All heavy atoms as an XYZ file, in Angstrom:
909
protein
N     -27.342      2.212     -5.807
C     -26.632      3.355     -6.037
C     -25.401      3.385     -5.151
O     -24.727      4.339     -5.170
C     -27.575      4.507     -5.743
C     -28.589      4.635     -6.733
S     -29.824      5.941     -6.336
C     -28.917      7.423     -6.837
N     -25.215      2.336     -4.238
C     -24.024      2.323     -3.347
C     -23.913      3.413     -2.351
O     -22.858      3.847     -2.140
C     -22.716      2.108     -4.217
C     -22.839      0.733     -4.964
C     -21.496      0.355     -5.599
O     -20.508      0.972     -5.188
N     -21.577     -0.455     -6.563
N     -25.024      3.958     -1.938
C     -25.047      4.992     -0.957
C     -25.249      4.309      0.466
O     -26.165      4.589      1.187
C     -26.135      6.022     -1.238
C     -25.918      6.723     -2.595
C     -26.992      7.573     -2.931
N     -27.133      8.661     -1.909
C     -28.201      9.457     -2.048
N     -28.943      9.600     -3.181
N     -28.406     10.428     -1.068
N     -24.239      3.636      0.884
C     -24.381      2.739      2.099
C     -24.404      3.578      3.369
O     -25.078      3.227      4.302
C     -23.076      1.717      2.188
C     -23.005      0.850      0.889
C     -21.871      0.859      0.139
C     -24.078      0.092      0.629
C     -21.782      0.221     -1.008
C     -23.891     -0.836     -0.566
C     -22.860     -0.714     -1.315
N     -23.611      4.693      3.402
C     -23.527      5.448      4.589
C     -25.094      6.206      4.825
O     -25.427      6.340      5.964
C     -22.527      6.568      4.457
C     -21.106      6.059      4.687
C     -20.530      5.437      3.387
O     -21.146      5.579      2.231
O     -19.278      5.000      3.474
N     -25.547      6.602      3.689
C     -26.902      7.169      3.817
C     -27.943      6.203      4.279
O     -28.753      6.505      5.108
C     -27.346      7.714      2.512
C     -26.594      8.837      1.942
O     -25.923      9.586      2.806
O     -26.648      9.156      0.718
N     -27.725      4.922      3.749
C     -28.750      3.895      4.240
C     -28.525      3.641      5.738
O     -29.493      3.392      6.478
C     -28.409      2.610      3.524
S     -29.631      1.277      3.793
N     -27.326      3.588      6.221
C     -27.017      3.249      7.635
C     -27.672      4.404      8.448
O     -28.123      4.082      9.506
C     -25.536      3.160      7.941
C     -24.978      1.845      7.481
C     -23.472      1.897      7.550
C     -25.666      0.624      8.138
N     -27.560      5.669      7.989
C     -28.136      6.886      8.717
C     -29.633      6.657      8.710
O     -30.283      6.995      9.703
C     -27.654      8.086      8.008
C     -28.241      9.330      8.654
C     -27.899      9.727     10.064
O     -27.027      9.040     10.602
O     -28.597     10.519     10.579
N     -30.261      6.257      7.621
C     -31.750      6.029      7.570
C     -32.090      4.976      8.492
O     -33.140      5.111      9.194
C     -32.204      5.753      6.212
C     -32.171      7.014      5.289
O     -32.305      8.070      5.730
N     -32.046      6.776      3.945
N     -31.336      3.923      8.755
C     -31.702      2.840      9.701
C     -31.606      3.500     11.157
O     -32.452      3.110     11.889
C     -30.668      1.622      9.531
C     -31.011      0.870      8.143
C     -30.823      0.702     10.629
C     -29.872     -0.056      7.758
N     -30.557      4.275     11.374
C     -30.362      4.908     12.696
C     -31.703      5.696     12.953
O     -32.377      5.650     14.042
C     -29.207      5.683     12.695
C     -28.988      6.424     14.167
C     -27.885      7.354     14.173
N     -28.220      8.486     13.324
C     -28.995      9.509     13.703
N     -29.505      9.488     14.889
N     -29.142     10.566     12.998
N     -32.153      6.515     11.917
C     -33.221      7.444     12.154
C     -34.544      6.575     12.382
O     -35.559      6.926     13.215
C     -33.433      8.308     10.940
C     -32.324      9.417     10.887
C     -32.481     10.084      9.496
C     -32.325     10.348     11.991
N     -34.619      5.478     11.608
C     -35.875      4.591     11.733
C     -35.988      4.018     13.186
O     -37.025      3.968     13.825
C     -35.858      3.588     10.712
N     -34.834      3.584     13.635
C     -34.752      3.042     15.046
C     -35.212      4.074     16.097
O     -36.013      3.810     16.899
C     -33.321      2.626     15.408
C     -33.039      1.261     14.782
C     -31.856      0.616     15.573
N     -31.589     -0.722     15.041
C     -30.660     -0.972     14.193
N     -29.733     -0.108     13.866
N     -30.529     -2.208     13.693
N     -34.757      5.356     15.909
C     -35.127      6.422     16.773
C     -36.694      6.708     16.723
O     -37.152      7.266     17.558
C     -34.346      7.640     16.436
C     -32.879      7.693     16.873
C     -32.118      8.895     16.566
O     -32.610      9.839     15.970
O     -30.853      8.790     16.726
N     -37.236      6.276     15.572
C     -38.783      6.573     15.341
C     -39.449      5.314     15.789
O     -40.662      5.161     15.372
C     -38.981      7.063     13.921
O     -38.408      8.306     13.690
N     -38.810      4.446     16.412
C     -39.439      3.160     16.915
C     -40.000      2.236     15.801
O     -40.949      1.517     15.962
C     -40.697      3.518     17.899
C     -40.175      4.145     19.115
O     -39.141      3.815     19.681
N     -40.934      5.139     19.556
N     -39.335      2.187     14.666
C     -39.647      1.220     13.576
C     -39.258     -0.097     14.107
O     -38.279     -0.272     14.712
C     -38.831      1.635     12.353
C     -39.255      0.872     11.107
C     -40.317      1.296     10.278
C     -38.645     -0.295     10.676
C     -40.715      0.638      9.192
C     -39.005     -1.058      9.582
C     -40.034     -0.526      8.839
O     -40.388     -1.202      7.702
N     -40.068     -1.247     13.798
C     -39.710     -2.526     14.309
C     -38.356     -2.923     13.879
O     -37.883     -2.758     12.763
C     -40.754     -3.392     13.548
C     -41.850     -2.444     13.177
C     -41.328     -1.124     12.901
N     -37.671     -3.550     14.937
C     -36.201     -3.768     14.915
C     -35.792     -4.949     13.975
O     -34.618     -4.898     13.426
N     -36.522     -5.975     13.846
C     -36.060     -7.200     13.197
C     -35.716     -6.878     11.756
O     -34.633     -7.304     11.223
C     -37.051     -8.420     13.190
C     -36.608     -9.616     12.607
C     -37.663    -10.740     12.803
O     -38.398    -10.833     13.810
O     -37.732    -11.539     11.844
N     -36.558     -6.190     11.015
C     -36.274     -5.842      9.672
C     -35.078     -4.868      9.513
O     -34.355     -5.060      8.637
C     -37.498     -5.165      9.038
C     -37.658     -5.170      7.606
C     -38.984     -4.758      7.163
C     -39.298     -5.337      5.740
N     -40.560     -4.912      5.284
N     -35.043     -3.941     10.563
C     -33.835     -3.050     10.455
C     -32.574     -3.759     10.701
O     -31.520     -3.509     10.077
C     -34.006     -1.878     11.525
C     -35.054     -0.903     11.261
C     -35.184      0.039     12.418
C     -34.832     -0.105      9.829
N     -32.518     -4.839     11.631
C     -31.361     -5.549     11.870
C     -30.861     -6.249     10.679
O     -29.648     -6.198     10.279
C     -31.472     -6.489     13.029
C     -31.733     -5.839     14.370
O     -31.313     -4.597     14.492
N     -32.416     -6.391     15.246
N     -31.749     -6.813      9.988
C     -31.483     -7.634      8.643
C     -30.947     -6.653      7.684
O     -29.892     -6.966      6.998
C     -32.725     -8.366      8.204
C     -32.482     -9.081      6.871
C     -33.791     -9.666      6.401
O     -34.724     -9.530      6.920
N     -33.573    -10.270      5.131
N     -31.558     -5.453      7.485
C     -31.251     -4.624      6.468
C     -29.828     -3.977      6.862
O     -28.902     -3.778      5.979
C     -32.159     -3.345      6.409
C     -31.817     -2.225      5.439
C     -31.703     -2.680      3.998
N     -32.974     -3.251      3.605
C     -33.279     -3.398      2.352
N     -32.487     -3.023      1.376
N     -34.480     -3.942      2.051
N     -29.569     -3.672      8.160
C     -28.319     -3.130      8.505
C     -27.120     -4.160      8.256
O     -26.055     -3.759      7.782
C     -28.332     -2.780     10.037
C     -26.972     -2.113     10.442
C     -27.201     -1.799     12.024
O     -27.780     -2.645     12.857
O     -26.583     -0.698     12.298
N     -27.340     -5.455      8.511
C     -26.272     -6.438      8.131
C     -26.054     -6.397      6.810
O     -24.885     -6.545      6.344
C     -26.953     -7.721      8.699
C     -25.981     -8.959      8.490
C     -26.546    -10.324      9.128
C     -25.698    -11.418      8.902
N     -26.254    -12.672      9.332
N     -27.071     -6.418      5.975
C     -26.888     -6.477      4.406
C     -25.986     -5.254      3.932
O     -25.042     -5.322      3.159
C     -28.311     -6.481      3.684
C     -29.165     -7.679      3.857
C     -30.498     -7.624      3.295
O     -30.838     -6.406      2.859
O     -31.194     -8.515      3.490
N     -26.432     -4.022      4.492
C     -25.641     -2.868      4.160
C     -24.295     -2.909      4.615
O     -23.342     -2.593      3.814
C     -26.374     -1.595      4.690
C     -25.628     -0.348      4.499
C     -27.800     -1.427      4.063
N     -24.053     -3.314      5.872
C     -22.728     -3.378      6.359
C     -21.757     -4.374      5.514
O     -20.589     -4.130      5.233
C     -22.707     -3.804      7.792
C     -23.062     -2.550      8.722
C     -22.968     -2.830     10.114
C     -23.333     -1.753     11.000
N     -23.251     -1.927     12.364
N     -22.444     -5.492      5.126
C     -21.614     -6.466      4.228
C     -21.315     -5.808      2.907
O     -20.225     -5.937      2.321
C     -22.429     -7.727      4.177
C     -22.427     -8.602      5.282
O     -21.586     -8.533      6.196
N     -23.443     -9.382      5.437
N     -22.337     -5.164      2.273
C     -22.075     -4.415      1.000
C     -21.080     -3.361      1.137
O     -20.289     -3.226      0.172
C     -23.412     -3.919      0.502
N     -21.049     -2.580      2.157
C     -20.114     -1.536      2.348
C     -18.761     -2.214      2.555
O     -17.797     -1.554      1.950
C     -20.514     -0.775      3.589
C     -19.562      0.376      4.078
C     -19.475      1.375      2.860
C     -20.152      1.052      5.273
N     -18.504     -3.238      3.281
C     -17.293     -3.862      3.380
C     -16.773     -4.387      2.139
O     -15.620     -4.271      1.694
C     -17.268     -5.043      4.453
N     -17.575     -4.941      1.361
C     -17.260     -5.508     -0.046
C     -16.684     -4.310     -0.959
O     -15.737     -4.403     -1.605
C     -18.392     -6.251     -0.669
C     -18.614     -7.659     -0.113
C     -19.680     -8.197     -0.882
C     -20.046     -9.616     -0.204
N     -21.203    -10.325     -0.926
N     -17.560     -3.206     -0.870
C     -17.159     -2.121     -1.655
C     -15.809     -1.403     -1.269
O     -15.054     -1.048     -2.033
C     -18.194     -0.974     -1.589
N     -15.572     -1.315      0.075
C     -14.360     -0.872      0.567
C     -13.127     -1.726      0.159
O     -12.134     -1.319     -0.235
C     -14.470     -0.662      2.048
C     -15.327      0.533      2.536
C     -15.204      0.751      3.879
N     -15.986      1.889      4.251
C     -16.468      2.277      5.485
N     -16.369      1.431      6.431
N     -17.196      3.309      5.620
N     -13.358     -3.128      0.326
C     -12.351     -3.929     -0.033
C     -12.036     -3.943     -1.543
O     -10.886     -4.009     -1.905
C     -12.739     -5.452      0.310
C     -12.652     -5.729      1.769
O     -12.008     -4.893      2.458
N     -13.424     -6.662      2.207
N     -13.072     -3.759     -2.404
C     -12.844     -3.667     -3.854
C     -12.123     -2.257     -4.168
O     -11.221     -2.424     -5.050
C     -14.137     -3.652     -4.539
C     -14.107     -3.574     -5.954
C     -15.455     -3.401     -6.638
C     -15.445     -3.367     -8.114
N     -16.710     -3.226     -8.732
N     -12.419     -1.192     -3.514
C     -11.750     -0.029     -3.663
C     -10.215     -0.162     -3.232
O      -9.335      0.464     -3.836
C     -12.436      1.171     -3.156
C     -13.746      1.401     -3.820
O     -13.862      1.077     -4.987
N     -14.605      2.136     -3.127
N     -10.119     -0.726     -2.100
C      -8.717     -0.810     -1.475
C      -7.780     -1.707     -2.395
O      -6.556     -1.472     -2.579
C      -8.792     -1.372     -0.129
N      -8.390     -2.799     -3.000
C      -7.547     -3.668     -3.938
C      -7.390     -3.031     -5.167
O      -6.490     -3.578     -5.960
C      -8.173     -4.969     -3.911
O      -9.413     -4.969     -4.561
N      -8.172     -2.084     -5.618
C      -7.951     -1.575     -6.977
C      -6.821     -0.536     -7.006
O      -6.763      0.266     -6.172
C      -9.305     -0.804     -7.415
O      -9.178     -0.150     -8.566
N      -6.067     -0.617     -8.027
C      -4.863      0.205     -8.095
C      -5.333      1.563     -8.900
O      -4.636      2.495     -8.779
C      -3.764     -0.413     -8.821
O      -4.157     -0.796    -10.204
N      -6.430      1.539     -9.454
C      -7.025      2.650    -10.238
C      -7.754      3.579     -9.289
O      -8.555      3.146     -8.548
C      -7.891      2.091    -11.268
C      -8.443      3.178    -12.233
C      -9.285      2.487    -13.206
C     -10.057      3.600    -13.953
N     -11.102      3.022    -14.943
N      -7.471      4.913     -9.292
C      -8.175      5.753     -8.533
C      -9.341      6.257     -9.324
O      -9.103      6.769    -10.447
C      -7.246      7.021     -8.034
C      -8.011      8.033     -7.168
C      -6.104      6.354     -7.327
N     -10.526      6.330     -8.692
C     -11.753      6.756     -9.447
C     -12.238      7.946     -8.744
O     -12.304      7.931     -7.545
C     -12.768      5.590     -9.523
O     -13.101      5.107     -8.270
C     -12.300      4.451    -10.280
N     -12.810      8.913     -9.436
C     -13.323      9.996     -8.830
C     -14.726      9.679     -8.271
O     -15.350      8.814     -8.689
C     -13.400     11.067     -9.921
C     -13.521     10.337    -11.182
C     -12.694      8.974    -10.945
N     -15.193     10.550     -7.256
C     -16.430     10.370     -6.668
C     -17.486     10.863     -7.691
O     -17.819     12.081     -7.704
C     -16.572     11.036     -5.356
C     -15.725     10.312     -4.388
O     -15.511      9.121     -4.448
O     -15.602     11.002     -3.370
N     -17.918     10.128     -8.640
C     -18.907     10.622     -9.645
C     -20.265      9.787     -9.355
O     -20.264      8.533     -9.286
C     -18.402     10.247    -11.030
C     -19.583     10.589    -11.971
C     -17.167     10.955    -11.320
N     -21.293     10.624     -9.237
C     -22.672      9.955     -9.052
C     -23.464     10.190    -10.247
O     -23.548     11.223    -10.838
C     -23.419     10.685     -7.874
C     -24.799     10.138     -7.733
C     -22.626     10.648     -6.621
N     -23.877      9.058    -10.806
C     -24.613      9.123    -12.068
C     -25.907      9.717    -11.848
O     -26.614      9.454    -10.757
C     -24.733      7.754    -12.664
C     -23.581      7.126    -13.206
C     -23.617      5.640    -13.796
O     -24.805      5.516    -14.336
O     -22.702      4.893    -13.676
N     -26.445     10.551    -12.735
C     -27.761     11.110    -12.478
C     -28.877      9.982    -12.753
O     -28.754      9.313    -13.898
C     -28.011     12.339    -13.424
C     -29.272     13.053    -13.058
C     -29.377     14.303    -13.797
O     -28.348     14.975    -13.865
O     -30.419     14.691    -14.409
N     -29.770      9.753    -11.883
C     -30.860      8.801    -12.154
C     -31.777      9.256    -13.303
O     -31.808     10.437    -13.602
C     -31.532      8.668    -10.902
C     -31.275      9.959    -10.167
C     -29.929     10.474    -10.660
N     -32.423      8.223    -13.851
C     -33.488      8.467    -14.818
C     -34.797      8.146    -14.287
O     -34.966      7.319    -13.367
C     -33.182      7.616    -16.158
C     -31.953      8.032    -16.841
C     -31.657      7.189    -18.126
O     -32.734      6.516    -18.495
O     -30.660      7.214    -18.585
N     -35.841      8.773    -14.765
C     -37.142      8.510    -14.299
C     -37.525      7.047    -14.664
O     -37.214      6.647    -15.679
C     -38.235      9.452    -14.894
C     -38.173     10.861    -14.548
C     -39.255     11.695    -15.250
C     -38.433     11.034    -12.938
N     -38.205      6.415    -13.681
C     -38.610      5.126    -13.990
C     -39.920      4.948    -14.838
O     -40.279      3.789    -15.352
C     -38.991      4.350    -12.574
O     -37.886      4.373    -11.795
N     -40.596      6.030    -14.955
C     -41.919      6.101    -15.786
C     -41.757      7.253    -16.860
O     -40.906      8.161    -16.483
C     -43.039      6.264    -14.914
C     -43.213      5.216    -13.940
C     -42.748      5.302    -12.598
C     -43.611      3.891    -14.186
C     -42.704      4.309    -11.606
C     -43.666      2.834    -13.343
C     -43.307      3.105    -12.034
O     -43.181      2.016    -11.113
N     -42.683      7.404    -17.721
C     -42.618      8.461    -18.678
C     -42.833      9.687    -17.940
O     -43.451      9.848    -16.819
C     -43.757      8.376    -19.671
N     -42.274     10.855    -18.556
C     -42.287     12.136    -17.840
C     -43.597     12.895    -18.066
O     -44.238     12.635    -19.256
C     -41.038     13.018    -18.280
N     -43.977     13.859    -17.342
C     -45.055     14.699    -17.695
C     -44.717     15.640    -18.775
O     -43.529     15.975    -18.914
C     -45.462     15.556    -16.414
C     -46.130     14.741    -15.288
C     -46.588     15.757    -14.256
C     -47.530     15.023    -13.177
N     -48.875     14.830    -13.722
N     -45.564     15.967    -19.656
C     -45.308     16.777    -20.721
C     -44.934     18.195    -20.399
O     -43.993     18.715    -20.946
C     -46.604     16.841    -21.718
C     -46.280     17.529    -23.017
C     -47.571     17.467    -23.900
O     -48.035     16.418    -23.998
O     -47.916     18.465    -24.385
N     -45.567     18.747    -19.343
C     -45.293     20.060    -18.956
C     -44.106     20.233    -17.885
O     -43.832     21.274    -17.388
C     -46.390     20.886    -18.554
C     -47.067     20.198    -17.410
O     -46.857     19.052    -17.082
N     -48.017     20.986    -16.750
N     -43.746     19.039    -17.304
C     -42.635     18.980    -16.300
C     -41.849     17.677    -16.452
O     -42.026     16.735    -15.799
C     -43.459     18.986    -14.871
N     -40.904     17.769    -17.305
C     -40.026     16.623    -17.655
C     -39.231     15.970    -16.455
O     -38.761     14.873    -16.708
C     -39.124     17.212    -18.739
C     -39.083     18.681    -18.621
C     -40.348     18.998    -18.048
N     -39.075     16.750    -15.420
C     -38.461     16.180    -14.242
C     -39.359     15.259    -13.382
O     -38.949     14.738    -12.331
C     -37.844     17.188    -13.483
C     -38.722     18.106    -12.597
C     -39.426     19.265    -13.408
O     -39.433     19.238    -14.653
N     -39.836     20.310    -12.633
N     -40.650     15.289    -13.708
C     -41.551     14.500    -12.851
C     -42.324     13.475    -13.659
O     -42.622     13.571    -14.831
C     -42.766     15.488    -12.279
C     -43.745     14.725    -11.514
C     -42.077     16.661    -11.548
N     -42.368     12.250    -13.130
C     -42.972     11.021    -13.712
C     -44.536     11.338    -13.876
O     -45.152     11.949    -13.029
C     -42.748      9.760    -13.027
N     -45.094     10.884    -14.922
C     -46.486     11.066    -15.152
C     -47.486     10.311    -14.208
O     -48.596     10.408    -14.315
C     -46.965     10.812    -16.534
C     -46.733      9.249    -17.041
O     -46.420      8.535    -16.098
N     -46.952      9.082    -18.312
N     -46.828      9.622    -13.254
C     -47.692      8.888    -12.290
C     -47.980      9.766    -11.004
O     -48.571      9.293    -10.190
C     -47.029      7.522    -11.918
S     -45.460      7.720    -11.148
N     -47.432     10.968    -11.022
C     -47.636     11.738     -9.782
C     -48.666     12.800    -10.166
O     -48.725     13.372    -11.273
C     -46.377     12.505     -9.298
C     -45.163     11.598     -8.976
C     -44.064     12.398     -8.572
C     -45.637     10.608     -7.778
N     -49.575     13.156     -9.189
C     -50.508     14.182     -9.318
C     -50.429     15.119     -8.103
O     -50.243     14.659     -6.917
C     -51.959     13.679     -9.368
C     -52.270     12.868    -10.657
C     -53.650     12.448    -10.666
O     -54.432     12.591     -9.706
O     -54.039     11.889    -11.704
N     -50.732     16.340     -8.233
C     -50.785     17.272     -7.167
C     -52.227     17.500     -6.770
O     -53.156     17.688     -7.645
C     -50.232     18.753     -7.604
C     -50.184     19.767     -6.531
C     -49.244     19.387     -5.389
C     -49.835     21.067     -7.191
N     -52.540     17.241     -5.481
C     -53.964     17.306     -5.056
C     -53.909     18.214     -3.769
O     -53.015     18.572     -3.221
C     -54.509     15.982     -4.580
C     -54.651     15.078     -5.836
C     -55.289     13.801     -5.389
N     -55.448     12.840     -6.620
C     -55.663     11.635     -6.531
N     -55.974     11.118     -5.368
N     -55.616     10.983     -7.725
N     -55.174     18.609     -3.488
C     -55.422     19.481     -2.257
C     -56.744     19.026     -1.523
O     -57.656     18.778     -2.200
C     -55.497     20.899     -2.738
C     -55.561     21.860     -1.570
C     -55.781     23.367     -2.133
C     -55.731     24.391     -0.923
N     -55.729     25.698     -1.437
N     -56.601     19.031     -0.258
C     -57.758     18.671      0.543
C     -57.623     19.217      1.886
O     -56.549     19.721      2.336
C     -58.101     17.070      0.557
C     -57.070     16.317      1.243
O     -56.323     16.880      2.176
N     -57.011     15.142      0.854
N     -58.654     19.139      2.711
C     -58.823     19.736      4.015
C     -57.660     19.054      5.001
O     -57.178     19.792      5.841
C     -60.149     19.736      4.681
C     -61.066     20.682      4.018
C     -60.750     22.084      4.195
O     -60.386     22.474      5.377
O     -60.955     22.906      3.207
N     -57.598     17.781      4.780
C     -56.830     16.979      5.775
C     -55.377     17.247      5.609
O     -54.550     17.497      6.558
C     -57.074     15.443      5.657
C     -56.308     14.725      6.636
C     -56.681     13.174      6.586
O     -57.373     12.760      5.721
N     -56.049     12.321      7.446
N     -54.781     17.098      4.354
C     -53.419     17.285      4.076
C     -52.959     18.604      3.548
O     -51.731     18.748      3.217
C     -52.986     16.124      3.157
C     -53.152     14.728      3.736
C     -54.200     13.920      3.320
C     -52.450     14.340      4.813
C     -54.315     12.618      3.841
C     -52.657     13.060      5.397
C     -53.563     12.263      4.805
O     -53.745     11.050      5.331
N     -53.887     19.401      3.073
C     -53.503     20.625      2.223
C     -53.060     20.249      0.931
O     -53.641     19.235      0.362
N     -52.044     20.949      0.337
C     -51.604     20.583     -0.953
C     -50.550     19.453     -0.827
O     -49.597     19.575      0.076
C     -50.988     21.900     -1.552
C     -50.712     21.666     -3.069
C     -50.337     22.909     -3.608
N     -49.024     23.366     -3.267
C     -48.242     24.260     -3.912
N     -48.832     24.918     -4.894
N     -47.047     24.499     -3.524
N     -50.667     18.400     -1.579
C     -49.794     17.292     -1.520
C     -49.805     16.536     -2.824
O     -50.493     16.694     -3.633
C     -50.229     16.295     -0.407
C     -51.637     15.819     -0.593
N     -52.774     16.461     -0.423
C     -52.048     14.528     -1.036
C     -53.785     15.733     -0.653
N     -53.425     14.536     -1.063
N     -48.710     15.677     -2.924
C     -48.436     14.937     -4.143
C     -48.899     13.392     -3.902
O     -48.520     12.803     -2.813
C     -47.054     14.910     -4.557
C     -46.725     13.873     -5.758
C     -46.478     16.378     -4.950
N     -49.651     12.910     -4.790
C     -49.939     11.452     -4.675
C     -49.604     10.608     -5.993
O     -49.402     11.329     -7.052
C     -51.489     11.197     -4.515
C     -51.941     11.907     -3.151
C     -52.327     11.770     -5.640
N     -49.501      9.371     -5.903
C     -49.245      8.516     -7.102
C     -50.488      7.887     -7.600
O     -51.420      7.640     -6.782
C     -48.128      7.541     -6.725
O     -47.878      6.778     -8.046
C     -48.655      6.629     -5.816
N     -50.524      7.705     -8.961
C     -51.703      7.037     -9.536
C     -51.525      5.675     -9.739
O     -52.342      5.062    -10.476
C     -52.068      7.840    -10.788
O     -50.869      7.860    -11.723
C     -52.269      9.347    -10.599
N     -50.320      5.132     -9.389
C     -50.057      3.730     -9.651
C     -49.289      3.184     -8.493
O     -48.827      3.953     -7.636
C     -49.310      3.510    -10.887
C     -47.886      4.142    -10.873
C     -46.999      4.022    -12.179
N     -46.733      2.576    -12.285
C     -46.671      2.040    -13.582
N     -46.809      2.722    -14.631
N     -46.475      0.751    -13.617
N     -49.157      1.866     -8.455
C     -48.396      1.157     -7.375
C     -46.999      1.349     -7.787
O     -46.516      0.989     -8.921
C     -48.787     -0.242     -7.301
C     -48.159     -1.010     -6.194
C     -48.620     -2.382     -6.074
C     -47.750     -3.289     -4.962
N     -48.241     -2.988     -3.710
N     -46.064      1.882     -6.852
C     -44.667      2.029     -7.060
C     -43.861      0.878     -6.431
O     -44.296      0.287     -5.502
C     -44.258      3.371     -6.457
C     -44.838      4.589     -7.055
C     -44.519      5.807     -6.266
C     -44.637      4.734     -8.550
N     -42.732      0.533     -7.050
C     -41.836     -0.423     -6.510
C     -40.661      0.283     -5.768
O     -40.413      1.512     -6.023
C     -41.154     -1.138     -7.639
C     -42.290     -1.876     -8.319
O     -43.114     -2.596     -7.847
N     -42.181     -1.892     -9.754
N     -40.023     -0.355     -4.781
C     -38.978      0.232     -4.101
C     -37.825      0.624     -5.102
O     -37.542     -0.242     -6.008
C     -38.457     -0.717     -3.064
C     -37.064     -0.195     -2.327
C     -39.480     -1.041     -2.040
N     -37.365      1.767     -5.024
C     -36.269      2.169     -5.902
C     -36.653      2.901     -7.185
O     -35.883      3.460     -7.947
N     -38.065      3.022     -7.335
C     -38.475      3.719     -8.510
C     -38.160      5.221     -8.397
O     -38.284      5.840     -7.344
C     -40.074      3.616     -8.604
C     -40.466      2.320     -9.280
O     -39.632      1.566     -9.757
O     -41.651      1.972     -9.179
N     -37.788      5.914     -9.475
C     -37.376      7.226     -9.455
C     -38.661      7.965    -10.156
O     -39.017      7.735    -11.367
C     -36.099      7.513    -10.255
C     -35.893      9.017    -10.385
C     -34.877      6.829     -9.725
N     -39.246      8.800     -9.229
C     -40.524      9.502     -9.867
C     -40.346     11.063     -9.961
O     -41.163     11.706    -10.432
C     -41.699      9.236     -8.975
C     -42.179      7.750     -9.120
C     -41.493      9.546     -7.521
N     -39.213     11.533     -9.502
C     -38.950     12.895     -9.624
C     -37.430     13.172     -9.566
O     -36.746     12.509     -8.771
C     -39.612     13.716     -8.443
C     -39.431     15.202     -8.587
S     -40.205     16.076     -7.190
C     -41.955     15.770     -7.397
N     -36.891     14.003    -10.389
C     -35.514     14.381    -10.387
C     -35.370     15.920    -10.289
O     -35.940     16.560    -11.103
C     -34.731     13.869    -11.704
C     -34.825     12.333    -11.788
C     -33.328     14.268    -11.710
C     -34.335     11.738    -13.092
N     -34.759     16.343     -9.238
C     -34.626     17.773     -9.091
C     -33.158     18.085     -8.876
O     -32.483     17.539     -8.099
C     -35.390     18.167     -7.937
C     -35.553     19.650     -7.720
C     -36.412     20.108     -6.563
O     -36.668     19.282     -5.584
O     -36.983     21.168     -6.692
N     -32.795     19.051     -9.649
C     -31.284     19.582     -9.460
C     -31.268     20.552     -8.300
O     -32.162     21.168     -8.008
C     -30.878     20.351    -10.730
C     -30.780     19.421    -12.025
C     -29.979     20.123    -13.030
N     -29.999     19.427    -14.322
C     -29.267     18.379    -14.587
N     -28.476     17.924    -13.625
N     -29.383     17.813    -15.749
N     -30.153     20.338     -7.519
C     -30.043     21.153     -6.336
C     -29.968     22.670     -6.750
O     -29.430     23.067     -7.837
C     -28.667     20.685     -5.713
C     -27.961     19.989     -6.801
C     -28.908     19.484     -7.769
N     -30.441     23.475     -5.936
C     -30.340     24.857     -5.963
C     -28.949     25.425     -5.861
O     -28.475     26.279     -6.515
C     -31.340     25.628     -5.071
C     -31.239     27.092     -5.131
C     -31.937     27.695     -6.022
C     -30.792     27.803     -4.130
C     -31.928     29.060     -6.206
C     -30.715     29.170     -4.221
C     -31.252     29.879     -5.262
N     -28.243     24.799     -4.943
C     -26.884     25.116     -4.602
C     -25.970     23.821     -4.590
O     -26.423     22.797     -4.000
C     -26.692     25.847     -3.406
C     -25.309     26.175     -2.869
C     -27.583     27.157     -3.268
N     -24.709     23.939     -5.003
C     -23.794     22.845     -4.889
C     -22.593     23.280     -4.347
O     -22.177     24.476     -4.489
C     -23.558     22.035     -6.167
O     -23.069     23.078     -7.180
C     -24.803     21.549     -6.875
N     -21.876     22.439     -3.754
C     -20.684     22.760     -3.108
C     -19.545     21.671     -3.450
O     -19.887     20.423     -3.570
C     -20.694     22.833     -1.496
C     -19.359     23.148     -0.780
C     -21.687     23.849     -1.161
N     -18.357     21.978     -3.626
C     -17.224     21.008     -3.877
C     -17.107     20.158     -2.672
O     -17.231     20.515     -1.507
C     -15.941     21.670     -4.178
C     -15.827     22.365     -5.573
C     -14.447     23.115     -5.623
C     -15.893     21.334     -6.705
N     -16.685     18.853     -2.953
C     -16.173     18.000     -1.939
C     -15.256     18.660     -1.017
O     -14.283     19.221     -1.606
C     -15.749     16.609     -2.551
C     -15.489     15.637     -1.505
C     -15.014     14.325     -2.259
C     -14.569     13.386     -1.174
N     -14.102     12.153     -1.693
N     -15.353     18.656      0.239
C     -14.522     19.301      1.150
C     -12.979     19.090      0.804
O     -12.267     20.010      0.835
C     -14.742     19.003      2.569
C     -14.199     19.913      3.546
O     -14.374     21.111      3.364
O     -13.601     19.444      4.487
N     -12.632     17.870      0.529
C     -11.121     17.694      0.247
C     -10.707     18.182     -1.033
O      -9.475     18.400     -1.268
C     -10.964     16.150      0.183
O     -11.681     15.535     -0.892
N     -11.640     18.690     -1.940
C     -11.343     19.292     -3.235
C     -11.500     20.817     -3.258
O     -11.165     21.477     -4.262
C     -12.188     18.737     -4.423
C     -12.032     17.175     -4.575
C     -12.930     16.710     -5.624
C     -10.617     16.799     -4.958
N     -11.827     21.304     -2.141
C     -12.164     22.703     -2.050
C     -10.955     23.695     -2.321
O     -11.210     24.641     -3.060
C     -12.693     23.035     -0.629
C     -13.233     24.509     -0.478
C     -13.652     24.857      0.805
N     -14.813     23.956      1.108
C     -15.429     24.014      2.264
N     -15.069     24.793      3.206
N     -16.502     23.140      2.446
N      -9.832     23.394     -1.880
C      -8.746     24.168     -2.183
C      -7.909     23.781     -3.435
O      -6.930     24.145     -3.787
C      -7.879     24.229     -0.997
C      -8.569     24.787      0.297
C      -9.067     23.952      1.237
C      -8.967     26.073      0.336
C      -9.876     24.328      2.271
C      -9.779     26.563      1.441
C     -10.145     25.712      2.365
O     -10.897     26.086      3.412
């Protein structure tokens, strides 16, 4: 999805939470390289493109009564966790299992006026 800055922020937060460093260092290097390539591509492009984020699609079939939720999710309740959501299948990194529209949106700051 090319959300490189978000990824770098997540890496920073993981480090602050004492996540093992070797994997984070490798991921950070990959993200910084991808970010540099994306910036170079945008800088060399004469065409100006708006900041448009494509809406993701669910990776699995939707629930019949909740089309924004994949049918692999279940709501459960127990003494240890209270009410919580679990998956009924093994998920892959990047799978989209829920899509929720924001309650409030704001214009990009540079476009506000």
